[in-house]
C-alpha positions in Angstrom: 149.5 167.2 55.8 145.6 167.7 56.4 143.7 168.7 53.7 140.0 170.3 54.7 137.1 170.2 52.3 134.8 173.3 52.8 131.6 174.0 51.4 131.9 177.2 49.2 128.1 178.2 49.8 128.3 179.0 53.4 132.0 178.1 54.4 131.2 175.4 56.6 133.8 172.3 57.1 132.7 169.3 55.3 135.4 167.0 56.3 139.5 166.7 57.0 141.6 164.3 55.2 144.8 162.7 56.3 147.4 163.1 53.4 149.4 160.0 52.4 153.1 160.0 53.5 156.0 158.7 51.4 155.5 155.1 52.9 151.5 154.9 51.8 152.3 156.4 48.3 155.0 153.5 47.8 152.3 151.0 49.1 149.7 152.6 46.4 152.0 152.4 43.5 153.6 149.0 44.4 149.8 147.8 44.6 148.7 149.5 41.2 151.7 147.6 39.5 150.9 144.3 41.4 147.0 144.6 40.2 148.1 145.4 36.8 149.9 142.0 36.1 146.7 140.0 36.7 144.1 142.7 35.6 146.0 142.9 32.2 145.2 139.1 31.6 141.3 139.5 32.3 139.0 138.9 29.2 137.2 142.0 27.9 134.1 140.3 29.1 135.5 140.3 32.8 136.3 143.7 32.5 133.2 144.8 31.0 131.0 143.3 33.6 132.8 145.3 36.4 132.3 148.5 34.3 128.5 147.6 33.6 127.9 147.1 37.0 130.0 150.5 38.1 127.4 152.3 35.9 124.3 150.6 37.5 125.9 152.0 41.1 126.2 155.1 39.7 122.4 155.4 38.8 121.4 153.6 42.0 123.6 156.2 44.3 122.9 159.0 42.2 121.5 161.4 45.0 124.2 160.6 47.5 127.0 161.3 44.8 125.3 164.5 43.4 125.0 165.6 46.9 128.4 165.3 47.7 129.6 166.9 44.5 127.4 169.7 45.3 128.5 170.3 48.9 132.4 170.1 47.9 132.3 172.5 44.8 128.9 174.1 44.5 127.3 172.5 41.2 123.8 173.1 41.2 122.2 169.7 42.4 120.1 169.2 39.2 123.6 169.4 37.1 125.2 167.3 39.4 122.7 164.6 38.8 123.2 165.0 35.2 126.8 164.6 35.6 126.3 161.0 37.4 124.1 160.0 34.5 126.7 161.0 31.9 129.3 159.0 33.9 126.9 155.9 33.7 126.8 156.4 29.8 130.7 156.3 29.6 130.8 153.4 31.8 128.0 151.7 29.1 129.8 152.8 26.2 133.2 151.5 26.7 131.8 148.2 28.3 130.3 147.7 25.1 132.7 148.9 22.7 136.3 148.5 24.0 136.7 144.9 22.9 136.0 145.9 19.1 138.2 149.1 19.7 141.1 147.0 20.7 140.8 144.2 18.5 143.9 143.2 16.2 144.4 145.5 13.0 145.4 143.1 10.4 147.6 145.0 8.0 148.3 143.1 4.7 152.1 142.8 3.8 154.4 140.2 2.4 154.0 138.4 5.8 152.3 135.5 6.6 150.7 137.2 9.3 151.2 141.2 10.1 149.1 142.9 12.6 148.9 145.7 15.5 148.1 144.3 18.9 147.1 146.9 21.4 148.4 146.1 24.9 147.9 147.8 28.0 150.6 149.8 29.7 150.5 149.5 33.4 149.5 151.7 36.1 148.5 155.1 34.9 148.4 158.4 37.1 145.3 160.6 36.4 145.6 164.1 38.0 141.9 165.6 37.9 140.2 169.0 38.5 137.1 169.9 40.6 134.9 171.4 38.3 133.5 168.1 36.9 134.5 165.7 39.7 132.9 162.6 38.9 133.0 163.1 35.2 136.6 163.7 34.5 137.7 160.8 36.4 135.2 158.3 34.7 136.2 159.5 31.2 139.7 158.7 32.2 138.9 155.4 34.1 136.4 153.8 31.7 138.5 153.3 28.7 141.7 152.9 30.7 140.5 150.1 33.0 138.7 148.6 29.8 141.9 148.4 28.0 143.9 146.7 31.0 145.6 149.2 32.4 145.3 150.5 36.4 144.5 153.7 37.5 145.9 156.0 40.4 143.8 159.1 40.8 145.3 162.5 42.3 142.2 164.4 42.7 141.8 168.0 43.6 142.0 168.5 47.4 138.5 170.2 47.6 136.8 167.1 46.2 138.4 164.4 47.9 135.0 163.1 49.1 133.8 162.5 45.4 137.4 160.4 44.8 136.5 158.4 47.8 133.1 157.4 46.7 134.6 156.8 43.1 137.1 154.3 44.6 134.4 152.7 46.8 132.2 152.2 44.0 134.5 150.8 41.7 135.7 148.2 44.2 132.0 147.4 44.9 131.5 147.1 41.3 134.1 144.1 41.3 137.4 145.5 40.1 140.0 144.2 42.1 141.8 145.8 44.8 144.7 148.0 43.7 143.0 148.3 40.0 141.8 151.8 41.0 143.0 153.8 43.9 143.2 157.4 45.2 146.2 159.2 46.3 145.7 162.1 48.9 148.6 164.2 48.4 149.6 167.7 47.5 150.9 168.9 44.3 154.2 169.1 45.2 154.3 165.4 45.9 153.5 164.7 42.2 156.9 164.7 40.8 157.8 161.5 43.1 154.8 159.7 41.8 155.3 160.2 38.1 159.0 159.5 38.5 158.2 156.1 40.2 158.9 153.3 37.9 155.3 151.8 38.7 153.7 154.9 36.8 153.8 154.3 32.9 151.9 157.4 31.8 150.2 160.4 33.1 147.0 162.3 32.1 146.1 165.9 33.5 143.1 167.8 33.0 143.7 171.5 34.7 145.1 174.7 34.2 147.7 175.8 31.7 150.1 176.3 34.4 149.6 172.8 36.1 149.8 171.2 32.3 153.2 172.9 31.5 154.5 171.4 35.0 153.4 167.9 34.3 154.4 168.0 30.8 157.7 168.8 31.9 157.9 166.0 34.7 156.5 163.6 32.3 159.4 164.6 29.6 161.9 164.4 32.4 160.8 160.8 33.3 159.9 159.6 29.7 156.2 159.0 30.3 153.4 159.3 27.8 151.2 162.2 28.8 148.1 163.6 27.9 147.1 167.1 28.5 143.4 168.4 28.5 144.0 172.2 29.8 141.9 175.6 29.7 140.3 177.5 26.8 138.7 180.8 25.9 136.1 179.3 23.4 134.7 181.4 20.9 130.8 181.5 20.1 130.7 183.2 16.6 127.1 184.7 16.1 126.6 185.2 12.5 123.9 188.0 11.2 121.8 185.2 9.9 121.4 183.2 13.3 117.9 183.1 14.5 117.9 184.4 18.3 114.5 182.6 19.3 116.5 179.3 18.6 119.9 179.9 19.6 119.8 182.2 22.7 119.3 179.0 25.1 122.2 177.5 23.7 124.2 180.5 23.9 123.5 181.2 27.5 123.8 177.6 28.7 127.1 177.5 26.6 128.4 180.1 29.0 126.6 179.6 32.3 126.4 175.9 32.9 128.4 174.5 36.1 128.2 178.5 37.0 130.4 179.0 34.2 133.1 176.8 35.6 134.1 174.7 32.4 137.3 174.6 30.0 134.8 174.1 27.0 132.4 176.9 28.0 131.7 179.6 25.4 133.7 182.7 27.0 134.0 185.2 24.1 130.9 186.0 22.2 132.0 187.3 18.8 128.7 188.8 17.3 128.4 190.2 13.5 127.6 193.7 13.4 123.9 193.3 11.8 122.9 191.2 14.9 125.2 192.7 17.6 122.4 195.0 19.4 119.7 192.4 19.3 121.9 189.8 20.7 123.5 191.9 23.4 119.9 192.8 24.4 118.5 189.1 24.2 121.5 187.7 25.9 121.7 190.2 28.9 118.0 189.7 29.6 118.3 186.1 29.6 121.2 186.3 32.1 119.5 188.4 34.2 116.8 185.9 34.6 119.0 183.2 36.1 118.2 182.0 39.6 121.5 182.3 41.6 121.5 180.9 45.1 121.7 177.6 47.3 123.1 175.0 44.9 121.2 172.3 46.9 117.9 173.9 46.2 116.1 172.5 42.9 115.4 175.9 41.3 119.2 177.1 41.6 120.8 177.6 38.4 123.9 179.6 39.3 125.8 178.4 42.6 128.9 179.5 44.0 132.4 179.2 42.7 134.3 176.3 44.1 136.8 178.8 46.2 136.7 182.2 47.0 139.9 182.7 45.2 138.5 181.8 42.1 135.7 184.3 42.4 138.3 187.0 43.4 140.6 186.5 40.4 137.4 186.4 38.0 136.4 189.8 39.6 139.9 191.2 38.8 139.9 189.9 34.9 136.6 191.7 34.8 137.8 195.1 36.7 140.8 195.2 34.7 139.0 194.8 31.5 136.9 197.6 32.3 140.0 199.7 33.0 140.8 199.0 29.3 137.4 200.2 27.9 135.1 197.4 28.3 131.6 198.3 29.6 130.0 196.3 32.3 126.2 195.8 31.1 125.0 193.4 34.0 126.0 191.7 37.1 129.4 191.4 38.4 128.9 191.7 42.1 131.3 189.8 44.3 130.3 188.1 47.5 132.5 185.5 49.2 132.7 182.4 46.7 129.5 184.1 44.8 130.4 185.9 41.7 126.7 187.5 40.2 126.7 186.6 36.4 127.9 189.4 34.4 128.0 190.4 30.8 130.7 192.6 29.5 130.3 194.6 26.0 132.6 196.6 24.0 135.5 193.8 24.8 138.5 194.1 22.4 141.4 192.0 21.9 144.4 193.0 24.6 142.0 192.9 27.6 142.1 189.8 30.1 138.5 188.6 29.2 139.5 188.3 25.8 143.1 186.9 26.3 142.7 184.7 29.3 140.5 181.9 30.4 137.7 183.4 32.4 136.4 180.6 34.8 132.9 181.6 36.0 129.6 183.2 35.0 131.1 186.0 32.9 130.3 186.6 29.3 132.5 188.8 27.0 130.6 190.1 23.8 133.0 191.3 20.8 131.5 193.1 17.9 132.7 192.0 14.5 132.0 194.3 11.4 131.4 191.0 9.2 131.6 187.3 9.3 135.2 187.4 8.0 136.2 189.6 10.9 134.3 187.3 13.4 136.5 184.2 12.2 139.3 186.0 12.6 138.6 187.3 15.8 137.9 183.8 17.0 141.2 182.5 15.8 143.1 185.4 17.9 143.7 183.2 21.1 146.7 181.0 22.6 144.1 178.2 23.4 142.4 175.9 21.0 139.9 173.6 22.8 136.9 174.5 20.5 134.7 177.1 18.5 130.7 177.3 18.2 129.0 179.1 15.3 125.4 180.0 15.4 123.9 180.4 11.8 121.4 179.3 9.5 123.6 178.8 6.7 125.3 175.4 7.7 127.1 175.0 4.0 128.8 178.4 4.5 129.9 177.6 8.1 131.4 174.1 7.0 133.6 175.8 4.4 135.4 177.5 7.6 136.1 174.2 9.4 139.7 174.0 8.5 140.3 177.5 9.0 139.8 177.1 12.7 142.7 175.3 14.5 140.6 174.4 17.4 140.1 170.5 18.5 136.6 170.9 18.2 134.1 172.9 15.6 130.4 173.1 16.5 127.4 174.5 14.6 124.1 175.4 16.4 125.3 173.6 19.6 127.5 174.3 22.6 131.0 172.6 22.4 130.4 169.4 24.6 132.2 166.3 25.3 130.5 162.9 24.2 132.0 159.3 24.8 131.3 158.5 21.1 133.4 161.5 19.8 137.2 162.7 20.3 137.8 165.3 22.8 141.2 167.4 23.2 142.6 170.7 22.3 145.5 172.3 20.4 147.8 175.3 21.1 147.8 175.9 25.2 144.7 173.9 25.4 146.9 170.7 25.4 147.4 167.7 23.4 146.4 164.0 23.0 142.6 163.0 23.0 140.0 161.4 25.3 137.0 159.6 24.7 136.1 157.4 21.7 138.5 155.3 20.1 141.2 158.0 20.0 141.0 158.0 23.8 141.5 154.3 24.5 144.1 154.2 22.2 146.2 156.9 23.8 147.3 154.6 26.8 148.1 151.3 25.0 151.2 149.7 23.4 150.3 149.7 19.7 152.5 146.6 19.0 153.6 145.5 15.5 153.4 141.7 14.9 155.2 140.5 12.2 155.3 136.5 11.3 157.0 135.4 8.3 
């Protein structure tokens, strides 16, 4: 099978990649298993030296990596550079912290010694998406390679160039051959990889549908899995919010990465007393966003990664309008470009309320009071995160336990941070990435009891 990487901005062909056949897949998996036997015995210091070097290489080659990312999936170039810098951060973080996170946990019992040892599992399959093509991989790779696991990456076909860069830089950083490898395969070949005895666990970041399929396969073959799936995060805007200070946060929460983020704020639930002012200020700010060639420094909104994604977003918008939503701004479709849009008078039951909208479209919902706003925010089959804009911090904190999401952010957009666990609930998946929680997902927490 031949895979083609196409520039979503102008439709030009970037590269063709020959897919791996069954024999090559077998070689990759056997190599991962063999490399694990030596890698698991390496000291934390040796692993950390490789990961620190990887972080340095990321920064040294930032412009090349950012350009590849922008060409392959349309990310504005300034955001692409920021993504590379964040990858370097996660490398430094785990290089410095992993040894302490995985130290033996002594547990007093009547035994002479009793403790928990954290041992690596083996090769882990990572199925990663195109929207953050470097960050998603490094937030998997940094903790798992430090834990002593080896990694096998099945990246999204439109960002195979990014995948190639990542394997090359990790090898240049000193990770031995086989410790981290790419698989150039179609999703239909995923089952044979998960089923393979070499693979001990699987992690996926992607759509609800993909997550359900991978979870079923992981269950079928009894492999540990972590899923980070979609979301339709709520941004609750309470009546006491200061628009002058929170508008930048609100717009960035929806429009960063051209709106293509699982943790983006997608539903803006605004308390009645501030509704009109918020709608006016938000729409004005969105109308000023600069759209165009993502390689140009001033561009804030680029094309969506594929034409079908833009068409699906347009469908969600049109169906919501037919059900009574009002298009206040934008919404024009031109190839992979979707003009940043604002919908008001959004109600439950509309696609833009119920589904994940992956692109620069904001749905604004009227809430009679704060209680209704929190109730509307909970009305979702997803559970990645919620953000609250308010000046009354103590009142907001009283609602932390009311919200079932994996994250609760006050006066800040929901975002990932190497120091904090990241993941969702409900249809947004299970398990956690990042922080200590993330590195413990794919280790054997082995009980040791010595009398």
